[in-house]
N, C-alpha and C positions, 0 to 999 in steps of 0.2 A: 420406637422412635414416637408410638402413640403415649408411652408412659412418660417419656423427656417432654412432652408437649405439654402434658397435663400437669406436670412439676410446675413447670414455667406459668402455664393458665392457672394462677392461683386462686381467681374466684370461681372457677369451674363453669366460666361463662360460653367454654367453646372456642373462645380468643383470646391472644395476646396482646393487653393493651400497653401503651407507650409506660405506664407506671409499674406494670408487671414486669416488664424488658428491665426498666433501671432498679427494680430490686434486687434482680439476678445478676445483674451485670455489677453492681457494687459489691453483692458477692466475691466477685471475681478479681477484682481490681480497683482502682479509681479510673472512674469515668464521668467527663464532663456531661454536662446536658447537650453539646452540639455532638460529641462522639453516639449518645443514645439516639440522637436526631438522624444521625449516618445510618446507624444501624437500622431503625426503622425505614429509611428509604432503601436501603438495600435489600431488605426482607420483603416489605410491604408492597408486591407487584401491583397491586390494585389502588392503592393510594387512599385504602379508605380509614385510614388510620388504626386499623386492627389485623392483629397476623393470625391469619387462618391454617389450618392444619396442614393443608395443601401449600402453603407459602413456606410453612415451618419446614415440611419434608424437603422441597426443591432446594431450600437455604442448606440445609444439613446434606443433602447428598450432591450438590456442587464439586467435581472434581478437587483433588489436595485439598483445596482451602476450604474447612467445615464451619468455620465460625468467623470468617471475615478479618478485617486487618484489626479490629478491638482485641479480638482473641490472641492474635498473633502479638500484638504490643504485649499482653498482660502477659506472656510467657518467655519475654526477652530478659538479656542477664544484665542489661544497662538499657535505660531507657531515658536520655535526657533531652528533655524540651524545653526550649527558651518561654515558651507559652505556661511550663509547667514546673518551674525551679525546684519544686519539692520531690520530683522524682529524681532527677541529679545531683540537685543542692551544690551545683558548682561554686567555687571561689570565683564569682563573675568579674575579674579584674579588668576584662573588656567593656564592662556594661552590656546592659540590655536597652534597646533602644525600642522606643513604642512608637507606632505610627499609624494614621488611623487605616491606612490603606492596607496594610500587612501587619501579622501576628508579630509578638515580640523575636527578636533575633540578638544574636551576638556578634557585634561588630568588632572587625579586625583594621585590617592595613586601611591606611588612611586615616583612621580614627584617631585623635588626639589620645595620647596615653595607651593605645590597645598593645595587649600581648595574650597569647594564647590562654583558653580558659582550661584552668586546672581543677580534673575532681578530687573529691574527697579520698576516695580509694580508688587505686589501680585494678582495670581488669585485664585478667589473663587471657590471652588467645589459646583457644583449644586448638586441637589438630585439627577441627571442622568447626569454621566462622563463618558468620555473616555480618557484615557491617553495613547498616544502611546512613546515609548522611543528606540531610537536604542543606545544600549548600549555595552559595552568590560566588561563580569565578570570578576574575577578571585576570587582566594581563600579568603574568608572572614577574616580579621584579628581583633578580637575582638567578640561580639556577635550582632553586626547590622551593615550592610554597606548601607546608605541610595541611594536610585536613584532620586527621587523628594522629595520635603517637604517646612513646613516653614523655617523660619530662625531659626539658633542656639537659638536666642534669644527668638523665638517665644513661640507656644503652645506646639510643641513637635510630633506634626504630621509627618509622613514620611511614604513613600512606598520603599521599599527596601528587600536587602536577610539577613536572620538569618545568625547562625553562620554554619548550615547545608548546605546553600546554597538554603533554601527554600524562593519563595517570598511570601510576607506578608505586614502586615497593622500594622503599629504603630502608637497608638492614646492615650495619657492619660486617655481618656473618659472610655477605657474598663479595666481601674484599678479594679473597681467594679465588674466586671465580673468574677474574678480570672483569668483573663489570664494575667497577668502585662502588660498591656498593650501592647501586643503584639500578633498577630494572624495570624498565618502561615499555607499557604497549606501543605499537605504531599506529595507532588509529586516533587521532584529535577526538576531543570530545563532542564537537559541533555544537556544543549549547554556548547562545550567545552571552558576551561578558553584560554582566551587570541582571542578568536573569537567574530566577530560581531552578534548579536542578535537582534530581535525588540521584545521588552517586550511589553504584554497590560492588563493595569488595566481597566476592567469595574464596576463602582460602580452604584448601585440604592437604594435609600432609600425607605424603605418601610413606612415611616412616609410623611406626607403632605409636609413637610419643609425639608428641607436639616439638618440631623442629623448623629449619628454614627450607627442610627438602618439600618441595611439591610446586605448587601452582596457586597463582591469585587470578581469579577472572572478574572481570571490570563490565560495569553494564550501567546503561543511565537511562534516566524517563525525566522529560520534560516538556512534552506536548503530547498531543492526540496519538503520535504514534506507539506512546506507551512505552514497555521497555524495550530498549537497545542493545544487544551485545556490541561493546567494543573491542576486546581481544583479551589475551591471557600472557600472563609472566611466569617462567620459571622461578617464583619465589614466594614463599609464606612466610606470616609472621607466627606461625605456632611457636608458643613457649615464651613468649614475649609480652609486652603488656601495654593496655593502653592508657595512658595518665594525664592526657590531656586533649583539646580540639582547638582547631586554629592556629594560625600562625602570626609570626609579626609582620614578616616582610609580604610584599604584595603579591597578589594570586589568590587568595579566599578573602572575598570582601565580607563574607557574612555567613552565620552557620546559623539554620532554625533549630536542628535536631540532629541526634547520634542515637541510634539503638543498635544494640549486639546482640546475638544469638548464640549458643555456643553449638550449632549446626548449619548445615548447609539448609537455606531456605528455596524451596522450587520457583521457577517464572511464576507462574501463577499466584502464588504467595506475593512476591516481589510486585505484582502488577497490582493486589488488592492493596497493600501499603502504599504505592503511587496514588492509587485513585481517592485514598482515605485524605490526602492533605493536598492534592493537587489543586484546588478550586483556592483553597486556603492560601497557597504559594501562587496564584497568577498564572499557572501552567495551563488549567483548562477552565472553560465554561462550565457552568451549571450542568447544561445541555450535554455537553461533549461530555462530561464526567457519567451523567446518567447514561449516557450512549454506552460507552465502555464498561460501565458496570454491569451491563447485560451481555458482558464478554462479545462486544461487535467493534469491528473494525471501523475507525473514521476513514471514509473513502477519501482520498484523495482530488483537490479539485481536478476539474476536468480543464484543458489547455485552450486558446481560442479556437485552435483547430479542431479539437476534439466536439467541442462546444457547437460548432458550425457543422460539423460532419454530421452528428445525433441530429439536428435541426434539419439538415438536408435530406437525410432518411426518413425522417417523420414526415415531412412535406411532402417527399415524394411518393409515400404510402397512401398519405391523404389523399393525393391526385390521381390514385389509380394507376401509379405506374411501377408498383410494386406486385408481382406477381407471384404465389407461393410464400416463400421463407422471407419475414422481415428480419434480418439481422443486424442486433443490437448489442452482441457479446462485447465483454472488454471494452465498455466505452463508459465505464465507473459509472454505471447507471446505480442511482439510488430510490429510496422509497418516495420521495417527492418527485422524481420523474414519472413513475407511473400512471397519474391522471393524463398528461397529454401523450403521453404511449397509448395507452390505452383508446384515449379518445379517437387517435390516428388511425388505430386499428379498428376499430368501429367504423370512422368514417370510409374505411377501405372498401367497405361492403364484403362482396364474396371474394376480391381480389387476395387479400392475405389469410393464409389459411395455416401460419405456421409462425411461430414468434420465438426468436433466441434471445433470452436474456442471460445467458450465462455469463460464468465469470466476470460478475460484477458485486454488487455490495447491497444487495436486497435483503431484508428483514423478515422474520413471520410477522414483524407490524403491518409493512406493506403487502406482505401475501394475503393475510385476512382482511386488511381496509379496502384493498382495491381489486387483487387478481381474484381473489374467490367470489366476490360479486359479478365480475366482469365473466369469469367462468359459468356464473349461474345464468347470466342473458344471452348466452351464445345459443346461436340456432343451426350452425352449422358445425361439421367438423373443421375440427381445431386442434394442434400439436403446440404446446409453449415447454421450451427448456431451459430451466433453471437451475443447471449443472452448475457446481461449483462455487454459489453463494452462500459461503460456509455460514455465515452469520442467520439464515432460515434455520429455529430450532423446531425440536417437535410439537410446539404450540401452535404450529401451524397444521400440525398432521389431521386434527379432529375438522376444523373446518372445511379443509381440502377432501378430506373422504364423505364427509356430508354432500358438498356440490357435487363430486363426482357420482355419488349414489342415486343422486336427484335426475342424473342427464342419463337422456337416453341411449341408450345400448348403439342406434343406429349413429349417434355423431362419434362415435370413435375416438372418443376423447383421451388426450394423453397429456400426464404433466411428467417432465422427467427432474428428479429432484436429487439424482445421484450426487456426492460430496457436499451435501448438506447433513442439517442435523434430523431430517426426515429420513429415517431406514427402514431395514427388514421388510416385512411382511406391507405396512401401507407404502413405502417407496415401490414395491413391486406391483402394488395394486393400480398406484396413480399412473405407473410407466404404461401400464395396460397393453401388454404386449401379448394378447390372449389371440386364442383362433378366433373368437367373437369380435373383437376389437379389428382385426386382419382383415376378415370379411365384410366389417363396416366400411374401412378404408376402399376395398373393392367396389363395393356397392356404390359409392361415394363417386369414384373415379368412372363408373358405369353411368351412373346419373349424370354427371358434367358433361360426357361424352354425347349423350342423349339431349340434354338440353341443348347442347351448341347445336346440334343436327337440326332439331326443331326451330332453334333462333335463326340459322341459316333459312330455311324453308319460309320460316314465317317471316323475315326481311325481304326476301325476293316477291313475296306477294302481298306486299302494301298496296301497291298500286290497284291490284283486282280485288282485294278487301274494302279499300274507299270506294270502287266504283260498285261493288256490290249493294252498299249501305246508303248510296248519293240520294236515291228516291226516299228514304227513310229518317233523313235528319230534318229534326222541328226546333224552332225557335223555345228558349225556357216560356216555361207557361208563368204568367204574371202569379207572383203571389209573394206576400211578405209574412204569412203565420201568425197575424194576430187576428183575435176576434171581433166577429162583425164586419167580415170581408164575405164576398161573393162565395167563400169555399164552404161557409157553415154548413149549408145543407147539402153538401154533394154526398157527403160519406156519413155515417151513423160514427159518432166520433166516441160512443161510449165502447161501442166494440174495437173501434179505431183501425182494423185491419180487415181484409177478406170481404170488404163490400165494395163494389166498383160500379159506375154508371153504365159501360156499356153493354148494350144489349145482344151480346153473342156468349153461346154456352161452349164454343170452342176457338180456338184460335183462327183467324182466318188468312191461313198461310195464303203467299201471291195476290191478294187484295188490297192494294196501298190503300184506297179510302177506309178501308174498314180496321187497316192497320193503324191508320193514324190516329181514328179514334180509339182504339186499343192504347196506343200510347199516349194518349190526353188523359183516358181514364186510370190507366195505371198510375202516371205522374200526380193524378190530383189523388188518388187515394192515399196513397204512400207518403206523401209529403203532408197531408193530413193528417196521418198517424202517426209521424216521427217529426214534423216539422212543426204542426200547428199549437200555440198557446193550448189550446183544449185537446191535442193527440192525446191519446193513451198510452204511447210509446213514445214521449218526450222524453229526452236523457239529459236535458240540462235544468239546473235550478233557475226559476224564473230572476231575471235582473235586478238587484235592488235599487229601490227609490223610483220615484217615478219618472225622473230624468235621466235614465240609464242612455237612450239614445239607441236601444237595439232592440231587436226583436226577441221572443222565446229563446232562438239559440244565439250564441255568441255569433258576431261578424264572421262572415265566411265560414260557416260552419252548416252542414246540414245533412240531411243521413236519405229522406224518400227518394230521390233520383236514383242513388245508387240501389235500391231495392227494387224499384220501377224498372231500370234496366237490366237487372238481372232476371226479375220474373218474365220478362219481355224475351230473353234471351232463352229462356225455359219452356216459350209457347205457353205463357200462363195469361188468362184472361181478366184473372185477379191477383193484386199482390200478393207473393209468397210469403212466410215469415223470414225472418233473418237466419234463426235456426236451421232453416232447411239448406243453407248455404253453409252450414257450420262455422256461424259466426255469433258473438255476444255482444249484445247493447249494454253498455256501461249504464250504472246507476247513477240519479243525480246526485250531485255533491261528491261523486267517488273521486277517492284518494289512491295513489300508486301502493300496491301491497307489496310489504318486505321484499326485497331483492330483485325487485322489478327494473330498479335505475340507482344510480348512486345514492349514496348516503345526503341527504339534504334537500334531493332533487325533487322538483315538482310537474308533474304530469302535464303536457301539454293542454289535453280538457281539462282539467283543473283550473291551469292557470288562465285559460280562454273563459271558462265559467266564472272565477271568481273575480275577474277583471285584472288580474295581475301582469297578464300580456291583452295584446291586441293580434288577431292574425291579420295584418293587414294585405296580404295576397298571399296565395297561394297556385300553382300552375303545374303541368308536367309535360315532359318531355321524353318522350319514348320509354324503354325502362332498364334498370340494372343502375350502376353508376351514374349519382346526380338527378336521378329522374325526377323527383319531387323540388321543385323551389318554392323554399317558403320564406315569408317576410313576416317577421315578428317585431313588436314595438312592446317595450315595457312600460308599463304604467305604474311601476312599485317605486318605492324609494329605496331598495334596498338591490342588492345584486342578487340576481336570479339565476337558476342551474334549470333551465327547462329539457324535462325527457320526452323525448321520441321514442315511442316503446316500439317493440318488434310486434308488428299483426296491426299496427293502425293503418287504418284504409281512409285516402283520399279518392272523391269521388267527383266526374264530371257534371256540370250544371244543367246541361240540357240534354237534348238526343242528338248527340253526333256520332255516337255508337263507337268512341274510342276507348281505348282502355281504361279503366278503375286501376288505382294503384295501391300496392300492399307492403310498407314499410317491412323493410327483411332483415336489419339489425338495427336495436336499438344506439340513437345515437342523444347528445347532449349539446346544448345550445347556452352560452353563457352570456347573461345580458346584464350590462350596467343600468343604472337608475336612469330610465328617461331614455335607452339606447333602441334605435333602430338596426336590427341585422338581418341581411339576406343568407340563407342557409340552404344548400342543397344536400338530398338525401337519398342514399341508396331506396328502390324501391322494385319490387314484382311486377310486373302485369299480371291480370287475374284472369284473361281469358286470351284463347288465340282466334276468336272469330270477328275480332274488332280490330280497327289498325291503330297504331302506334298514337300516341298522344303528341302534340305540336306545338307545344307554349300554350297548351289551351287552358283558362282557368279552371282552377278546383276548387272544391272545398274538404275540410275537416270532416269526416262524420263521426258518428257516436259509435261505430261498430269496432269490435276486433276479432281478429283469428281465433279461434277455442286452441286449435290443435297447432301450436307454435314448431311441431316437428316437420311441418308441410314446408316450413322456411328452408329446410336443407338446400334446396335449387329452385331455380326458377322451373325446372322442368317439372318437379314434384307440384308445383304451384299450377302450373297447366293441366297436369293430368287431374289434378284433385277437382278444381272448378269446373274444366271441359266434360269431367263425369260424371257430376251433379248433371248439368246442363244436358246433357245425353239421358240420363237416365230420366229427368222430367218430361223431357220433350216425349218419350216413350210412352210414360205414364199418360201424357195428354194425347197418345193417339199419331203422335210422329216418330216413330225411331228412325235413327240418322242412318242413312243408307236407301232408306225408302225413295222412291219417286215424287219430285217436286211437286207439291200442292196436293200430293194424294194423301188421303189420311188412312194409319194404320188400324190395329183394333183397338180400341179405346179402353186404355188401363184405368184399374179403379183408383190412380191418385189425382185424376184430370179435376179443372175444377169447374163448377156449374156457378151459374148466375142464383144468387135467391132472392 
């Protein structure tokens, strides 16, 4: 194959340009510029105007049809086209009509002086033959309308339409069989009168030499269903000739081309021939033809009832009323449906753990563009069923294996591709029915049960938790984050963190006056470092323009109170680093990395930072589904897709000792120019020691969780952060389980005032 490619690549630059293709095809036969353009479209998959070696190989290795319709036409015994009269050079007694909207065609019944078009030389039908005719049928006037046949003065053989618009064979050799010389199929063509269609007759003789003994199979192609079988008659035109096309009587209004081969063409070859001319004859749009050229089926339109059912299931899932499997199989789902389907799954938070899209019309394009990025964003166990989507070819294999290989084994990710073009080892690997995957599923089930037990206990203790913190609730410390305020000398801004003004070397457990001072000290130090205009850890670009109307951080964004709160739960007298809690601080001007959100999406942090959106309000209520209520206002003159990525953290704005919230799955929010929209987002609570949020105002922090495997369930989140709090309390000399107010042996990690 490489040698063949090099022969076509005449300038040796490693690609085949259109000019080189034209020179090669010219040596094979007569090809118009439009024919060459079609071949370029057929082979040049990435549409860069050149044919790469891989594209050349894919083209040659296509089943049955190795060179497409152009090569098939060049091997025909008769190729008579109204737009290429020299090929057949008929005596066009019917005339050739030219219209702006249609290629030239021969007009017959209903046209003044119309008669069949006679060929210069008759063509004999062999023992095996295929006849392909582009024709425009109409109601038959009389008992027979010929499509092709011998001359009126000849034997009397023809292929045409009966009075009931059935295709058939008329042959005097059938007279003795009681058939009256005519046999027709039982099925009408179902082609609308006055519209073009490609009619096919495939004949095969059962005798050694051409004869009337055998059968003729009829097929038709006229729309996005492509080739359709109509029926077979026990008659064949072997041994007779074709000498004319068309009919004087009504039944065939026009013919655009007639092509004959002395062999049987396969269905795949006939499909190629249909796609070659379907757009020209108005049977397909360019988009439909391109779709079918990729060997894809065109999905039938959903009925109103089916559309309503799909919408109902998605709305139910997004509302949290589907638990486990969301079944969308056999709903005529296409690639264009995938964004809203996957949005609903992501909005369902932890509830939807499996999605069935089997027996639909999804292609490898939909898999690569939508499903692969979705799988890459998953943070918990998930099963995806794509069985019997036969339009998915092996181009999806590489991207799926790549995202699968990057997923943690603990996800137990499974993608079922049986009945698609992905097979062999790749299909088995993606199905992931390994012992390790089974262990991951069992572990995930145990984690869910454990988390449910923890949640039940936690919910039952809400009143007690609120009571425990009632004496340690403080109002927010006044702070605008601007230089020149009373905060300027509260801490060493060059260091940014680690210096507090409290005069305590150890955490004053049980001493409320001192604890109040510790809280104020922690809040001042952390907010100076993370939220002040001169803070060493400020993670936001300064606003552009002096009249921006905002402080150093965008509106309703802040980080310091979260650090202060988590440091307090760790019994620290000075703020701990965000890294101590497994968190990452965004960089100023940071954009989302590849694969973290949908293509074209803007991260919420970046959108708030650059002013594309305003975080108008944020609040929290409990945890899990719909825990964060976020109101965004678009300030852009373009539609926006805003991504709130998994691992994003929202903080409370004061010492109310309620949960901070951690976004569990990436969600996307779509805003039109100037639109204001409220969106609810699923989130985990980050500790067991504080009560649930209760419509309390919150802020978007500049922090993210580093290890997204922790987001596999609420239980893992609790275990991770509570484990850190316990560790740091022990380091401070207060191990969990020790008598309240009694200090244990001081660990090396405790903080000291400097």
